[in-house]
C-alpha positions in Angstrom: 1.2 41.9 33.5 1.8 40.6 37.6 4.2 38.2 36.4 7.4 38.0 38.8 9.7 36.4 35.1 9.5 38.2 31.7 9.6 36.3 28.7 13.0 37.9 26.6 13.9 40.3 28.9 17.3 38.9 29.0 17.3 39.0 25.4 16.0 42.7 24.4 18.6 44.5 26.7 21.1 42.3 24.1 19.8 43.8 21.3 22.3 45.9 19.3 25.3 45.0 20.9 27.4 42.0 19.4 26.3 39.4 21.4 22.7 39.3 19.4 24.5 39.8 16.1 23.7 37.7 13.3 27.5 36.4 12.8 27.4 35.4 16.7 24.2 33.1 16.4 25.4 31.5 14.0 29.3 30.8 15.6 26.7 29.2 18.9 25.1 26.9 16.1 28.2 25.9 14.4 29.8 25.1 18.0 27.0 23.5 19.8 24.4 21.7 17.7 24.0 18.6 15.7 20.5 18.8 14.4 20.0 21.6 12.2 16.2 22.6 11.1 15.2 25.7 8.4 11.7 27.7 9.2 10.1 27.7 5.7 7.0 28.7 4.7 4.3 28.4 1.4 3.2 31.6 -0.8 -0.6 32.1 -0.4 -0.4 35.2 -1.7 0.8 33.5 -5.3 -2.2 31.0 -5.4 -6.2 32.7 -5.5 -7.4 31.0 -3.1 -9.7 32.5 0.5 -7.1 31.4 2.6 -3.9 34.7 3.6 -2.2 32.8 6.4 1.3 30.9 4.8 1.6 27.5 6.5 4.9 27.5 8.7 6.6 24.0 8.6 10.6 23.1 10.2 12.4 21.2 8.1 15.6 19.1 8.8 18.5 19.7 6.8 21.0 16.2 6.3 24.1 15.7 5.2 27.6 17.4 5.6 28.8 18.4 8.8 27.5 21.0 11.1 29.1 24.5 9.4 27.6 23.0 6.0 24.3 22.6 7.3 24.4 26.4 8.9 25.8 27.8 5.3 23.6 26.2 3.2 20.3 27.1 5.1 21.8 31.0 5.8 21.9 30.5 1.4 18.3 29.9 1.5 17.1 33.0 3.6 14.3 34.6 2.2 14.9 33.0 -1.2 12.0 31.2 -3.0 12.8 27.2 -3.8 10.7 25.8 -6.4 9.8 22.4 -6.6 12.4 21.1 -9.7 15.2 22.4 -7.8 14.2 19.5 -5.5 12.3 16.9 -7.7 12.7 15.8 -11.5 11.3 14.2 -13.9 10.8 10.4 -14.0 11.7 10.2 -9.8 9.7 8.7 -7.4 8.1 10.5 -5.0 6.2 10.1 -1.4 2.9 12.6 -1.1 1.7 12.9 2.5 -1.4 14.8 3.4 -5.2 14.2 5.0 -7.6 12.1 3.3 -11.4 13.7 2.6 -13.4 13.7 5.5 -16.8 11.8 5.3 -17.9 12.4 8.9 -19.1 9.0 11.0 -20.0 6.2 8.8 -21.0 2.6 9.2 -19.3 -0.7 9.9 -20.1 -1.8 5.8 -18.7 1.3 4.6 -15.8 2.3 7.0 -14.8 -1.7 7.2 -16.2 -3.3 3.8 -17.9 -6.0 6.4 -20.2 -8.5 5.0 -23.9 -7.5 6.0 -26.1 -10.2 8.0 -29.1 -12.1 6.6 -32.2 -10.4 5.8 -34.1 -11.0 8.6 -31.8 -10.5 11.3 -33.2 -9.4 14.0 -32.2 -5.4 14.5 -30.8 -4.9 11.3 -28.1 -6.8 8.7 -26.1 -3.4 8.2 -23.7 -4.6 11.7 -21.4 -6.9 12.9 -23.0 -10.3 13.8 -20.7 -10.7 17.3 -17.9 -8.7 18.3 -16.7 -10.7 20.5 -16.7 -13.1 23.4 -18.1 -13.1 26.6 -14.6 -12.9 28.2 -13.0 -10.7 28.0 -15.9 -8.5 28.5 -14.8 -6.0 26.4 -15.0 -4.6 23.0 -11.6 -5.4 21.7 -9.9 -2.6 19.6 -9.3 -5.2 16.8 -13.3 -5.6 15.7 -14.7 -3.5 12.9 -17.4 -0.4 14.5 -19.2 2.6 13.0 -17.1 5.8 13.4 -15.1 8.0 11.9 -14.4 7.8 8.3 -12.0 10.3 6.2 -9.9 13.1 7.4 -7.3 10.7 8.5 -3.3 11.2 8.0 -2.1 9.0 5.4 1.3 8.7 3.8 1.1 7.3 -0.2 4.2 5.9 -1.0 5.9 6.2 -4.4 4.4 8.2 -7.0 6.2 8.8 -10.5 6.4 11.7 -11.4 5.8 12.7 -15.3 6.6 16.1 -15.9 7.5 18.9 -13.5 5.6 21.9 -15.7 6.0 25.4 -15.5 3.9 28.0 -14.5 2.1 30.7 -17.7 4.5 33.1 -17.8 7.9 30.8 -18.5 6.0 28.5 -20.6 2.7 29.1 -22.0 2.4 26.0 -23.8 3.4 23.8 -21.0 0.7 20.8 -21.9 2.2 20.4 -25.5 4.9 17.4 -26.0 6.9 16.1 -29.0 4.3 13.9 -30.4 1.5 16.9 -29.8 2.6 20.2 -30.6 -0.9 22.5 -29.9 -0.3 25.3 -28.6 -2.5 24.8 -25.1 -1.7 25.7 -21.5 -2.3 22.3 -18.8 -5.6 24.2 -17.6 -8.5 22.4 -19.2 -11.2 23.8 -21.0 -13.6 26.1 -18.7 -10.9 25.6 -16.2 -10.3 22.3 -12.8 -13.5 21.3 -11.5 -13.5 23.0 -7.8 -10.0 24.6 -8.6 -9.3 26.8 -11.6 -6.5 27.7 -13.3 -2.8 26.6 -13.1 -1.1 29.5 -13.5 2.1 28.4 -11.2 4.6 25.4 -11.2 2.8 22.3 -11.5 3.8 18.4 -11.0 2.1 15.6 -12.8 2.1 12.2 -11.1 0.6 8.5 -12.0 -2.1 7.4 -10.3 -4.4 9.9 -7.4 -3.4 12.1 -4.7 -4.5 12.4 -1.3 -7.0 14.1 0.1 -9.8 16.8 -1.9 -8.8 20.0 -4.1 -7.2 23.6 -2.5 -5.7 20.9 0.5 -2.4 21.1 1.2 0.4 18.1 1.0 3.9 17.6 1.7 5.9 16.1 -0.9 9.3 14.4 -0.3 12.2 12.2 -2.0 11.0 8.4 -2.0 12.6 6.8 1.6 12.8 3.3 -0.2 15.5 2.4 -2.8 14.1 1.9 -6.4 14.9 -1.1 -8.1 12.1 -1.7 -10.1 12.4 -1.4 -13.8 9.1 0.2 -13.6 10.5 3.0 -11.2 13.6 3.5 -12.8 12.5 3.3 -16.4 12.0 7.0 -18.2 8.0 8.2 -19.3 7.6 9.9 -22.6 4.1 11.7 -22.6 2.7 12.2 -25.9 -0.7 13.6 -24.9 -2.2 15.4 -22.4 -6.1 15.5 -22.5 -7.0 19.4 -21.8 -10.9 18.7 -22.7 -13.3 19.8 -20.4 -13.4 18.2 -16.9 -17.4 19.2 -16.7 -19.7 16.6 -18.2 -18.9 15.3 -21.0 -15.9 17.7 -22.8 -14.9 17.1 -26.1 -12.9 20.2 -27.2 -9.6 20.7 -26.2 -8.5 23.8 -25.3 
C-alpha cells in the first residue's frame, strides 16, 4: 500500500481504449517479437483425481514466420488439443517426467557398488576408499549415500502402439482385428492405484517414468529415426484386460 510505484497502473488506464485491444497487441507481437509461446493448461476436471488445480505450461511455437506463429496460436485460443492431433500410431516419442521418490538410500542401493568383506571394520555396505589423502576432500564422482528417486528424467524413443479414443467415442477401444471381443482398455477391477480410464489414452512400448497419477510431458522424438524397428508399423493383435490385482484370469 505504501509503495510509490503501482504495478500495471498505466495498463489499467488503457483498458477500453484502442491501445489495449487484442488486434493492436497482436500487431505489436507480429512486428517486434521473434519467439512466440502459447500458455496451455490441462483439464483436471476430466479426471477423477483429488487435484483440482490445472497444470500450466508455456509451449514455444516453431516453424514459419512470426505472423504465421501468432495466427496459429490465435486460432487455438480456448480450444481443446487432443493427443491424436499431435501424435500418431507407430511413432517414436520422448517422455519427460519425475521418477518415483525413494528417499535417502545407501550407496549399494543407490549406485550398486560391491559390498566389502564380511568382517570389515564398521560395516560392509559402504565404499571402502572414498579418495586419496590429497586433494583433501571427497570428490563428486565418489559414490555416497543420498537422495534416490524423485529426479527429473527424459526417456527417449518410446514407440506408440495405439492412440486410443475415450469410452464415449469408442466403447470397445481395446478390441483388435484378431480379437473382436467387446471390451474397454480398463482391466477387470480397474488399474491399480488409478481406476478407470475414461478419456483418450496412448499405449507405448515399455515402461513410463514416475508413479501413477503423476503428470508427464510428451514430445516428438528429437533424433531422426533410421532403425527398421523404429520405422516399422506395429499390429497389436491382443490387449490383455485381465485383473491386475492378484492372479487375474478373466478378461473384461
